[in-house]
C-alpha positions as CSV (number, residue, x, y, z in Angstrom):
1,X,-11.4,-16.7,-21.3
2,X,-7.9,-17.2,-20.5
3,X,-6.6,-15.5,-17.4
4,X,-4.3,-14.0,-19.4
5,X,-6.9,-11.5,-21.0
6,X,-8.6,-10.2,-17.6
7,X,-5.6,-8.7,-16.9
8,X,-3.5,-5.4,-18.2
9,X,0.2,-6.0,-19.1
10,X,2.7,-2.8,-18.4
11,X,6.2,-2.2,-18.8
12,X,6.5,0.0,-15.3
13,X,8.1,2.7,-15.2
14,X,7.2,4.6,-13.1
15,X,8.2,7.1,-10.4
16,X,6.4,6.2,-7.2
17,X,7.6,3.7,-5.0
18,X,5.3,1.9,-2.6
19,X,6.8,0.3,0.6
20,X,5.2,-1.5,3.3
21,X,7.3,-1.3,6.3
22,X,5.9,-2.7,9.4
23,X,2.6,-3.8,8.7
24,X,0.5,-7.0,7.6
25,X,-1.2,-7.0,4.2
26,X,-3.5,-9.0,1.9
27,X,-4.0,-8.6,-1.9
28,X,-7.5,-9.8,-2.7
29,X,-7.8,-10.6,-6.5
30,X,-11.3,-11.3,-8.7
31,X,-11.1,-15.0,-9.2
32,X,-7.5,-15.5,-7.4
33,X,-7.1,-16.1,-3.8
34,X,-6.0,-14.1,-1.4
35,X,-2.4,-13.4,-0.9
36,X,-0.6,-12.3,2.3
37,X,2.6,-11.3,3.9
38,X,3.0,-15.1,4.6
39,X,1.9,-16.6,1.4
40,X,4.6,-18.4,-0.6
41,X,7.4,-16.2,-2.9
42,X,6.1,-17.6,-6.1
43,X,1.8,-17.5,-5.3
44,X,3.2,-13.5,-3.8
45,X,4.9,-13.0,-7.6
46,X,1.4,-14.3,-9.4
47,X,-1.1,-12.1,-7.4
48,X,1.3,-9.0,-7.7
49,X,1.6,-9.4,-11.5
50,X,-2.2,-9.6,-11.5
51,X,-2.2,-6.5,-9.9
52,X,0.5,-4.9,-11.9
53,X,-1.4,-2.3,-14.4
54,X,-3.9,-2.2,-12.3
55,X,-5.2,1.5,-11.7
56,X,-5.9,2.7,-8.1
57,X,-9.2,4.6,-7.9
58,X,-9.8,4.5,-4.3
59,X,-7.6,4.7,-1.2
60,X,-9.2,4.9,2.4
61,X,-7.0,5.1,5.6
62,X,-8.7,5.0,9.4
63,X,-7.7,8.0,11.3
64,X,-8.1,5.7,14.2
65,X,-5.8,2.3,13.3
66,X,-4.4,3.3,10.2
67,X,-5.7,0.0,8.2
68,X,-5.1,1.3,5.3
69,X,-7.9,-0.1,1.8
70,X,-6.6,0.5,-1.4
71,X,-9.0,-0.2,-4.2
72,X,-7.7,-0.6,-8.0
73,X,-10.6,-1.0,-10.9
74,X,-10.0,-4.7,-12.0
75,X,-10.9,-5.7,-9.1
76,X,-7.9,-5.6,-6.3
77,X,-7.7,-4.7,-3.4
78,X,-4.8,-4.3,-0.9
79,X,-5.6,-4.0,2.7
80,X,-2.7,-2.7,5.5
81,X,-3.2,-2.6,9.1
82,X,-0.7,-2.7,11.9
83,X,0.9,-5.1,13.6
84,X,0.5,-4.7,17.0
85,X,-2.3,-1.8,18.5
86,X,1.8,-1.2,20.5
87,X,2.9,0.0,17.2
88,X,3.2,3.4,16.0
89,X,6.0,3.2,13.6
90,X,5.6,3.0,9.5
91,X,3.0,1.3,8.4
92,X,3.5,2.6,5.0
93,X,5.1,4.9,2.5
94,X,4.8,6.1,-0.6
95,X,8.1,8.2,-2.2
96,X,6.2,10.3,-5.1
97,X,8.1,11.7,-8.2
98,X,8.8,15.5,-6.1
99,X,11.4,13.6,-4.4
100,X,8.7,13.7,-1.0
101,X,7.8,10.8,0.8
102,X,3.8,10.3,2.4
103,X,4.3,8.2,5.0
104,X,1.6,6.8,7.5
105,X,2.4,5.2,11.2
106,X,0.3,3.2,13.4
107,X,-0.5,5.6,15.7
108,X,-3.6,6.9,13.3
109,X,-0.8,9.4,12.2
110,X,1.0,10.5,9.0
111,X,3.5,13.2,7.8
112,X,4.5,14.2,3.7
113,X,7.7,15.7,4.2
114,X,10.7,16.0,1.7
115,X,12.9,12.9,0.7
116,X,15.6,14.0,3.1
117,X,14.0,14.8,6.2
118,X,15.9,13.4,8.6
119,X,14.9,10.5,11.0
120,X,12.6,11.7,14.0
121,X,12.3,15.3,12.5
122,X,9.1,14.5,9.9
123,X,6.2,16.5,10.6
124,X,3.0,14.0,12.3
125,X,-0.1,15.1,11.7
126,X,-3.1,13.5,12.8
127,X,-5.6,11.7,9.6
128,X,-8.4,13.0,9.5
129,X,-11.8,11.7,7.4
130,X,-13.1,13.7,5.0
């Protein structure tokens, strides 16, 4: 079977924006090598093209380290972790359609504030597991 039939082809017009700010990331895709931030642009682009169109089915965030794992329906996994144990800055942020921003820091805290919240004024809360 051709690789092109193993993935969905989509045109993105979403209102969501996911930004990895200050963390190491790795994308694992079925039948494809792992790709990280240090991988060549060409290989990153090929892997991210295969990630396009996959639906997020599960997300987990470690309450101590903020290590994040996102699982997708066609088998892709996006893993994100802080750069160092001393890193308490934002690891990633999700900009949502209602103009709020969900951010996760390296110290196990998160904020979910309006997008216009001034820098340093976010309401940071501990991440808890359910």
